[in-house]
N, C-alpha and C positions, 0 to 999 in steps of 0.2 A: 400625544402620548409618545414616551420616549421608546427608541429601538430596544429591543431585547438583544442583548449580545449573543446570548446562546442560540437565538432563533437566527439570527444572522449567520453564526458559525455553523449551525446545522445545514443551512440552505448551501453555504459555501462548501461543506463536505460533500453534501449531496451532489452538487454540480460536478466537483472533482470526480467522485467516484462513477459518476454516470460518463463523464469525458473518458476517463480512464478505461472503462470496461468496452466502450465503443471501439476504442483503439486496440485493446487486447484482442478484439475478433480478428484484426487484419495483421497482427505482428507476429513474427516468429521468435522474437526474443522474449524470453519470460522471466527467469532469474538470473541476475549477474553471477557468473561463475567465481564463487569465492569459497574458501575451504569451510566456512562456518555454515554457509548455505547448503553446500554439496552434502556435508555431513547429516544435517538435519533431514533433508529430503531422503537421504539413503536411509537414516533411521527410521523415518516414518514408513519407509516402503513405498514411497510416492513416485508416480511418473510425473512427466510434464503436464499431462491432462489433469492429474489430480491436483496439482498446484495451481493450474488455471481455474479449476473449479472453486478452490478456496478463495482466490482472488475475486471471481465472480460473485462469491457469496458475502463479500465484505459489505457491511451496512454502516449507517451512521453511528451505531452504538458501539462499534469497533474502533472508532476514532480516538487516537491518543494525544496527538499534537501536530502542529502544522497550520499553515505552511510555514516551513522554516527555510532560511536562506541556505542554499547549497554553496558552500564557499569553495568546494573543490571542482565542481561542474557547472556553476552558474544556475540560475533559475531557483526554484523552490522544491522541496519535497515534504511529504505527509508520512505520518507514523500511525500505524494501526496495531492492534493485537487481536488474535483470534485463538480460541482454544480449538486444537486439532488433536485428534487422538490422544486426549488427556495432557496435551503440553500446550502452555501458553506460547504462541508463536509472534515473534516480534516481526512487522511487515513494514518495509520502508519503500514507498512508491514516488515516482516522479513521472510527469509527462514532459518530454522534451519536444519542443517545436523545431522541426527542421527549416532549412532556408526556403523550401518550396511551401511552407505552411502548414504541412502536415505533422501530426503529433506521433510521436513513438512512446509507447509505455515502457517504463524501466521498473524493474522491481529489484532494488539494491540490496534489501535484507528479506530474508525468509528463514529465519533461525528461531530455536528456542530461546526464549527470553532469558537474559541473565540477571535481570533485576525486575522489580515489582513495576507494574505499569498502571496508571490511572486513565479512566474513561469518562471525561466530563460530560459527555452526551447520553450516557446510559441511563 
């Protein structure tokens, strides 16, 4: 019986999210300071804890794309979308492995989406 590409992708996304959320527990870094991210968080009236709660709530059905090569920082990143306070939020995540083997979770994007998003696992 041939492998189902969507089942394989679903497992890959589940693994990434589980690993990301474990690292989120121990990381002080939440969202990269960028004007568009800061403006969205302010517009939502969110605190860092509110953002963390959204990241913890991400599920496979919120997956949009990835893993994609991160040409700027190396490695790969993943794209998700989540309805938050009536806004579709574009979320770009990455796990960066340090020299000591530990992982740091990065959230490069947490802002209102400026284009339509597709959800292949929904």
